[in-house]
Every structure is written in C-alpha cells, then in structure tokens.
N, C-alpha and C positions, 0 to 999 in steps of 0.2 A: 504494500499500500504506500502510495506517495503522499507526503504531507509536507506542509511548510511551517516553519517555526518563525514567527515574526513578532518582534517587540516594537510597539509604536510609542514613540516619545514625541511629544509636541513641543516644539517643532521637530519633525523627523530629521535626523542627521545621518542615520545609517540604517540600512535594511540588511538583515541576515536571512538567508533562505536555505533550507535543507532540501536537496534534490535526492529523492529516493530512487531506487533502481528502475522504476517504471517511468521516470520523468522524461527520458529522451525518446518518446514515441510521438508519432503523428507530427503535429505542427509545433511542437514545443520550442524548437530552435527559433522559429519566427516569433512566437510570443515572447520568448526571453529577450530577443533583440529589441523588440518594441519597449518592453519593461525597462531594460537597462538603459536605453537611450532616454526615456522619459525621466528616469531617476538622475541620469547624468545632467540633463538639462535643468533639472530642479535643484541641482547642487547636493544631492543626497547620495551618500556612499552606498555601495552594494557589495556584499560578500556572499559567496556560495560555499556551502558545505555539501560535498558530493559523496553519496554512499559508495563505499568501496575505494575511494580515492583520497579522501581527506583522513589523515591519521589522527589519532587522539592528541598527539603532541602538537600538530599543526593547529587543531581546533583550540587547544589550550592557549597557544601563542596568539591566535586571532582574538580570543576573548580577552586575554590580558592586555592586548593592545587597545582594545575598544572600551574597556571598563576601567574607571579610575579605581586604583587600589588604595586602601587606607594607608596612611603614613606608617612607616615602620615595617611594612610587608616587603 
C-alpha cells in the first residue's frame, strides 16, 4: 500500500513524502513533476523518502537537518 506522510506547518517551508513500492505506476512521474514544480515556484522545499532506496541513516540525517535540535544535543 502506498501512503504519504506529510507534516503541514503554516506557512509551509518543506514537504516530506514517502513513496511506497507501488508509487511508480501509471502517471505517477507526470504528477510528481507537476507537484515538484509547483512547490519549487512557491519556495517550498521537497524531500522524498523512497521505499527500498532510502536507508535509515539517510532518513535520520534528513530529519536532523530539517528539525531544530535542542541545545546540548
């Protein structure tokens, strides 16, 4: 099952999306291109986490980069 994990912060500054194994079927590439271009034009960052390609350590680095860590951590 494909699902997306999205956190909405007003105003949005970044979007994260999980691409499950079934994501790349049919017209997904065209939809993704439109979505990515719209986000780029709006000045909103976009990050993908792809099933079977993104390692846990890569995901951890991405989250650490995007989330403010408390002082001393």
